[in-house]
C-alpha positions as CSV (number, residue, x, y, z in Angstrom):
1,X,77.6,-19.4,34.1
2,X,74.0,-18.5,34.7
3,X,73.0,-17.6,38.2
4,X,69.4,-17.8,39.4
5,X,68.6,-15.7,42.5
6,X,65.6,-16.4,44.6
7,X,64.1,-18.2,47.6
8,X,63.9,-22.0,47.8
9,X,60.2,-22.2,48.7
10,X,59.0,-19.8,46.1
11,X,56.8,-21.6,43.5
12,X,58.0,-19.4,40.6
13,X,61.6,-20.1,41.5
14,X,60.8,-23.9,41.7
15,X,59.3,-23.7,38.2
16,X,62.2,-21.7,36.9
17,X,64.7,-24.1,38.3
18,X,62.9,-27.1,36.8
19,X,62.8,-25.3,33.5
20,X,66.5,-24.7,33.5
21,X,67.2,-28.3,34.4
22,X,64.8,-29.6,31.8
23,X,66.5,-27.5,29.1
24,X,70.0,-28.5,30.2
25,X,71.1,-25.0,31.3
26,X,73.9,-25.2,33.9
27,X,73.2,-22.7,36.6
28,X,74.1,-21.7,40.2
29,X,71.3,-21.1,42.7
30,X,71.7,-18.2,45.1
31,X,69.2,-18.3,48.0
32,X,68.4,-14.9,49.3
33,X,67.3,-16.4,52.7
34,X,70.6,-18.3,53.2
35,X,73.1,-16.2,51.4
36,X,71.6,-12.7,51.6
37,X,71.1,-10.2,48.8
38,X,74.4,-9.5,47.1
39,X,74.6,-5.7,47.3
40,X,76.9,-5.2,44.3
41,X,74.6,-7.3,42.2
42,X,71.5,-5.4,43.5
43,X,73.2,-2.1,42.5
44,X,73.6,-3.4,38.9
45,X,70.0,-4.8,38.9
46,X,68.7,-1.4,40.0
47,X,70.1,0.0,36.7
48,X,69.1,-2.9,34.4
49,X,66.5,-4.3,34.5
50,X,65.6,-1.3,36.7
51,X,64.2,-0.8,40.2
52,X,60.6,-0.9,39.0
53,X,61.1,-4.4,37.6
54,X,62.7,-5.6,40.8
55,X,60.0,-4.5,43.3
56,X,57.3,-7.1,43.5
57,X,54.3,-5.0,44.2
58,X,51.9,-7.9,43.8
59,X,53.3,-10.2,46.5
60,X,52.4,-10.6,50.1
61,X,55.5,-8.9,51.3
62,X,54.5,-5.7,49.6
63,X,51.0,-5.9,51.0
64,X,52.4,-6.4,54.5
65,X,54.4,-3.2,54.4
66,X,52.9,-0.2,56.1
67,X,51.5,2.5,53.8
68,X,54.3,4.9,54.5
69,X,57.0,2.4,53.5
70,X,55.1,1.5,50.3
71,X,54.6,5.2,49.4
72,X,58.3,5.8,50.1
73,X,59.5,3.4,47.3
74,X,59.8,6.0,44.6
75,X,63.3,5.6,43.0
76,X,66.3,3.4,42.9
77,X,67.7,4.5,46.3
78,X,64.4,4.0,48.2
79,X,63.9,0.7,46.4
80,X,67.4,-0.5,47.3
81,X,66.7,0.2,51.0
82,X,63.4,-1.6,50.9
83,X,64.8,-4.6,49.0
84,X,67.7,-5.0,51.4
85,X,65.4,-4.8,54.4
86,X,62.9,-7.2,52.8
87,X,64.6,-9.7,50.4
88,X,61.2,-11.3,49.7
89,X,60.1,-8.1,48.1
90,X,62.5,-8.8,45.1
91,X,60.6,-10.1,42.1
92,X,61.7,-13.7,41.6
93,X,63.6,-15.1,40.1
94,X,66.3,-12.7,39.1
95,X,68.6,-14.4,36.6
96,X,72.0,-13.3,35.5
97,X,72.4,-15.1,32.2
98,X,76.2,-14.9,32.4
99,X,76.8,-12.0,30.0
100,X,74.8,-13.6,27.2
101,X,71.7,-11.5,27.5
102,X,72.0,-9.6,30.8
103,X,69.6,-9.9,33.7
104,X,66.0,-10.8,33.7
105,X,63.3,-10.9,36.4
106,X,60.4,-13.3,36.8
107,X,59.8,-16.5,34.9
108,X,58.3,-16.7,31.4
109,X,59.1,-19.9,29.6
110,X,58.6,-18.3,26.1
111,X,60.9,-15.4,26.9
112,X,63.5,-17.8,28.4
113,X,63.5,-19.9,25.3
114,X,64.4,-16.9,23.2
115,X,67.2,-16.1,25.7
116,X,68.9,-19.4,26.0
117,X,67.8,-21.8,23.3
């Protein structure tokens, strides 16, 4: 089963959920705010797609971090600590496609078509 990880009020997550529903893809939604960040999954995501893909450096959460914290995110271990402390820092959505094609971050309708259709 496909699992979509994100935050309910995120516009990108809303578009992604609508796309999955529109294309008949069964999925489970995991809300970081209500259910937390699953640490075992996060450890896998830090490997693939990789910590650089997971850290949303363009969002407001990143901009709100102090300079020292931003400068300290330099590898998987430091990214892990920052992401656990600030779940909104995770680029959304993260999608585990259920073993079909691994894990992806962000929403791109064209990429998703290639993944599931």
